[in-house]
PAMIPA-621628 format. One line per 2 residues: their letters; for each residue x, y, z of C-alpha. Coordinates in steps of 0.25 Angstrom, whole numbers. Example, Ala and Ser with C-alpha at 12.3 -4.5 7.8 and 13.67 -1.06 7.14 Angstrom:
% PAMIPA-621628
as> 49 -18 31 | 55 -4 29
% end
This chain:
% PAMIPA-621628
ma> -81 119 16 | -85 109 6
lt> -75 104 -5 | -75 113 -18
ly> -68 109 -31 | -65 116 -44
ns> -73 108 -54 | -66 109 -68
ls> -79 105 -75 | -86 117 -69
ha> -74 126 -68 | -79 130 -54
ke> -76 126 -39 | -88 118 -34
pf> -92 111 -21 | -88 97 -22
rp> -101 88 -20 | -98 73 -23
lr> -109 64 -30 | -110 57 -17
pd> -109 64 -3 | -100 54 3
av> -91 50 -8 | -82 56 -19
gm> -77 50 -32 | -64 57 -38
ya> -56 53 -51 | -43 59 -54
cg> -35 55 -66 | -22 48 -62
pt> -9 45 -69 | -5 40 -83
vw> 6 31 -78 | 17 33 -88
df> 27 41 -80 | 29 47 -66
ah> 18 57 -61 | 23 72 -63
ig> 19 83 -53 | 7 87 -61
na> 1 72 -60 | 5 73 -45
rm> -3 86 -43 | -15 79 -48
vv> -14 67 -39 | -11 76 -27
vf> -22 86 -30 | -33 74 -31
dl> -26 67 -19 | -29 80 -11
ly> -44 80 -16 | -45 66 -13
rl> -40 68 2 | -50 80 3
lr> -62 72 -2 | -59 60 7
hs> -59 70 19 | -73 75 15
fr> -80 62 9 | -81 48 14
tv> -78 41 1 | -69 47 -10
ty> -65 38 -22 | -53 43 -29
vr> -50 37 -42 | -37 40 -49
ni> -33 32 -61 | -20 27 -67
td> -19 28 -82 | -11 16 -86
vd> -14 15 -101 | -10 27 -109
dk> -2 31 -121 | 8 38 -112
ii> 10 25 -105 | 12 18 -118
da> 22 28 -123 | 30 28 -110
ar> 31 13 -109 | 36 13 -123
rn> 46 23 -120 | 51 16 -108
ge> 51 3 -114 | 42 -1 -102
ai> 30 -10 -101 | 17 -2 -100
da> 13 -9 -87 | 27 -7 -81
lt> 26 8 -84 | 12 10 -78
kr> 15 2 -66 | 28 10 -63
ta> 22 23 -66 | 9 20 -58
da> 18 15 -46 | 26 28 -47
fh> 13 37 -47 | 8 30 -35
ah> 21 31 -27 | 23 46 -31
ma> 8 50 -28 | 9 43 -14
al> 22 51 -11 | 13 63 -14
ga> 3 59 -4 | -8 55 -14
lp> -18 45 -9 | -21 34 -18
pt> -34 35 -25 | -46 27 -21
ie> -45 20 -35 | -34 20 -45
pr> -39 13 -58 | -29 10 -69
at> -34 13 -84 | -30 -1 -88
eh> -39 -8 -78 | -51 -1 -83
ig> -51 -3 -98 | -64 -10 -98
em> -71 2 -92 | -65 11 -102
va> -70 2 -114 | -84 2 -108
mi> -84 17 -107 | -79 19 -121
qa> -90 9 -126 | -101 17 -119
li> -96 30 -126 | -96 23 -139
ak> -110 18 -137 | -115 32 -133
gh> -109 39 -145 | -98 46 -138
ay> -86 38 -143 | -82 31 -156
ea> -72 21 -162 | -62 25 -172
qg> -50 17 -177 | -49 9 -165
hv> -51 21 -156 | -63 25 -148
lf> -65 40 -146 | -74 49 -138
av> -82 58 -147 | -81 72 -140
qt> -92 78 -149 | -102 69 -142
dt> -100 75 -128 | -106 89 -128
hy> -99 92 -115 | -85 89 -120
gh> -75 100 -116 | -83 104 -104
ls> -72 101 -93 | -61 108 -101
rq> -70 119 -106 | -66 116 -120
tq> -74 117 -133 | -72 106 -144
eg> -64 117 -152 | -55 120 -140
il> -53 105 -137 | -47 103 -151
eg> -39 116 -151 | -31 113 -139
ar> -33 100 -137 | -26 87 -133
ve> -34 79 -142 | -29 69 -152
va> -33 71 -167 | -35 58 -174
py> -42 55 -187 | -51 44 -181
kr> -58 55 -172 | -71 60 -175
dp> -68 73 -168 | -54 77 -165
ad> -58 79 -150 | -62 65 -148
fv> -54 57 -139 | -49 42 -138
lw> -56 33 -128 | -50 20 -134
kp> -37 18 -143 | -31 6 -150
st> -19 0 -145 | -7 -6 -153
gd> -1 -19 -149 | 9 -13 -140
qp> 0 -4 -133 | -9 -7 -121
gw> -23 -11 -126 | -36 -18 -122
ds> -47 -24 -130 | -59 -16 -133
pw> -71 -15 -143 | -62 -6 -151
gr> -50 -15 -151 | -37 -16 -143
gr> -34 -2 -137 | -33 7 -125
pg> -41 18 -118 | -39 33 -120
wh> -35 40 -108 | -48 48 -105
ie> -57 35 -105 | -48 29 -94
cs> -52 39 -83 | -67 39 -87
am> -68 24 -86 | -60 23 -73
ae> -68 35 -66 | -81 28 -70
ry> -77 15 -65 | -73 20 -51
lg> -81 33 -49 | -94 31 -58
et> -99 39 -70 | -99 52 -62
fd> -90 55 -50 | -86 67 -41
ih> -72 72 -45 | -62 70 -57
gg> -49 76 -57 | -35 78 -63
gr> -25 88 -68 | -30 100 -76
dl> -23 94 -89 | -33 83 -89
if> -45 92 -91 | -44 90 -106
ph> -44 81 -112 | -44 70 -101
he> -55 74 -92 | -63 81 -103
ne> -63 67 -110 | -66 59 -97
ia> -79 68 -95 | -83 66 -109
qs> -82 51 -110 | -87 48 -96
sc> -99 57 -97 | -103 52 -111
ah> -101 38 -106 | -110 40 -94
gg> -122 48 -101 | -117 62 -98
kp> -114 60 -83 | -102 68 -78
la> -89 61 -75 | -85 69 -63
rt> -92 81 -56 | -80 88 -52
wv> -67 89 -60 | -54 93 -53
hn> -41 97 -60 | -28 101 -54
gf> -19 111 -61 | -6 110 -68
it> 9 109 -62 | 20 118 -68
vr> 35 116 -65 | 42 129 -62
ge> 31 136 -70 | 32 127 -82
km> 22 116 -87 | 27 102 -84
ak> 32 96 -98 | 42 85 -102
sv> 47 95 -113 | 50 105 -102
gn> 56 94 -93 | 49 98 -81
iv> 40 86 -78 | 41 84 -62
tv> 37 70 -58 | 34 66 -44
nd> 45 56 -45 | 54 67 -47
ll> 49 74 -35 | 48 64 -24
pr> 63 62 -23 | 64 77 -20
yd> 52 80 -12 | 43 73 -2
ge> 29 69 -8 | 22 78 2
ti> 30 90 -3 | 26 87 -17
rl> 12 85 -14 | 11 98 -6
tl> 17 105 -18 | 7 99 -27
ls> -4 104 -18 | 2 118 -16
aq> -7 125 -27 | -22 123 -28
yr> -24 111 -37 | -31 119 -48
qg> -19 129 -49 | -6 127 -56
ld> 6 122 -48 | 20 126 -51
wt> 30 115 -46 | 43 121 -41
dd> 53 118 -31 | 49 130 -23
av> 34 124 -22 | 39 111 -17
eq> 48 117 -7 | 36 125 -2
ak> 28 113 -1 | 39 106 7
ks> 40 118 17 | 25 118 19
ld> 26 103 23 | 38 105 32
rw> 30 116 39 | 17 108 40
yr> 25 96 45 | 32 105 56
aa> 19 111 60 | 11 98 61
gn> 22 90 67 | 16 76 70
ar> 3 81 74 | -9 72 72
pa> -18 77 61 | -31 83 66
at> -44 76 65 | -49 87 55
vd> -43 94 44 | -41 110 46
at> -54 116 41 | -47 128 33
fl> -38 118 26 | -49 109 22
aa> -57 121 17 | -45 124 8
le> -44 110 2 | -60 110 0
dd> -59 123 -8 | -54 116 -21
ln> -42 110 -14 | -36 124 -11
tp> -22 118 -6 | -15 132 -5
ea> -26 136 5 | -24 123 12
fa> -9 125 13 | -11 138 19
rl> -20 132 30 | -10 121 33
hg> 1 132 34 | -9 139 44
la> -10 126 52 | 5 125 52
da> 7 139 58 | -3 135 69
al> 4 122 72 | 18 128 72
ag> 13 137 82 | 9 126 91
da> -6 123 87 | -7 108 88
sa> -21 107 82 | -15 115 70
aa> -4 105 68 | -15 93 68
sl> -24 101 59 | -12 104 49
ka> -9 89 49 | -23 84 46
sa> -25 95 35 | -12 92 28
nl> -14 77 29 | -27 80 21
mg> -19 86 10 | -10 74 10
vl> 2 81 17 | 8 81 31
dk> 6 66 33 | 20 63 37
da> 27 62 51 | 32 76 53
da> 46 71 58 | 47 62 46
wf> 44 74 37 | 55 82 42
ra> 65 70 42 | 62 67 28
vp> 75 67 21 | 77 78 11
vg> 80 75 -3 | 95 72 -6
tg> 98 70 9 | 98 56 14
kd> 94 52 28 | 108 45 30
qi> 115 57 25 | 108 66 36
eg> 111 56 47 | 125 55 43
li> 127 70 43 | 120 71 56
ae> 130 60 61 | 142 69 56
rt> 137 81 62 | 135 74 76
aa> 150 69 75 | 154 83 71
kk> 147 89 83 | 154 78 92
sk> 168 82 87 | 164 97 89
nf> 165 100 74 | 153 109 75
ae> 156 116 61 | 154 102 54
ad> 141 99 62 | 136 113 58
ri> 139 110 44 | 132 97 44
rk> 120 103 50 | 120 114 39
ll> 122 104 28 | 109 96 33
ld> 101 109 35 | 104 113 20
qg> 98 99 16 | 86 102 24
iv> 90 94 37 | 89 100 51
le> 97 94 62 | 91 94 76
da> 101 91 87 | 96 85 100
an> 102 78 112 | 100 64 106
gt> 106 68 93 | 103 75 80
tw> 90 73 71 | 86 80 58
rr> 74 84 51 | 71 91 38
ss> 70 106 38 | 57 112 36
% end
């Protein structure tokens, strides 16, 4: 079947038809590099990585742009709190983001622009908006005049009154309308800033993505994505400023948004103390396990992060690795699995098909094992050597410790102290280590 995606702009599932039949352009909002990415950030990256992989499977050329926001008030505040230079903070956190997302199996985007490298494009877009009567200067700021855009609020399905009632909008005396948003703001001497027609300053958050998307994908492109929390105000404002700067042309034809993550039923919040970062998780879990957990619910639905959910993902991977073994991937992906993903990234249905292929493979069907490997690879998992997967050292158990206990057990068996040998076997089994005795010695693997 052909790919269908839920379009947040139309509030309906639609067949995906790119502007050009052989090429796709996709933009996803990347990190603001002031701290480690949490699992909500990671879900967005993994979801759009899956979509990127699926698009590459079907189209000859896919240009995936995911930006890095490296100028932002959060960054300024964090650097001040840390007593750290802004450049050092953004480099450290961007490097960590790249390492963490790679550990989750996310492919690098085709292009990864940084906001600070595209100030010229932002200034040019702001100038165009002023010239067309959609923006104005006030007290060193430049603001977008929302009343000049008759379509404002269409993505979030909000009226002007509704926007102001629940709104994440800054009320300031220099605004003509309380809903107007900042395109450019003045910088003090200790803040990052660039020369502009309106004085030394820095861009607002929303204009950054509009300018970088136009630079690499053109005035209108196929897919724009991000987390549901970005629908308003960020994506609503992107649409307004880009469309008004380009004579009414749409920014993106399809808008894709992933759902929220809760932690044991609660919204993640610093005040609750339940922010879970990828940096926290990687010492405890393999990145593939984290990735599969993030894909376990259909991307538009909420996902509750629990230890049980992670353990279930690990068990699924253990089962699939055992079923696929070291089979070579089939030349084609399983048709039922592919149809599930093409149905708005229906990962629960895709998981069900992988379990079906695993059933057949465990019953001795070699073609099912090859198909399982190819299909799971498309989803970004099952790409390790199966033996290496099962010999991965469990968290809290060092490899030297395992080998040392095996040596102690071997010595106990030689001295006919079978009770001690059994005790060591059970000790390791309780830590998830299975011993396998053979004529040439004892080997170990992780239990599945």
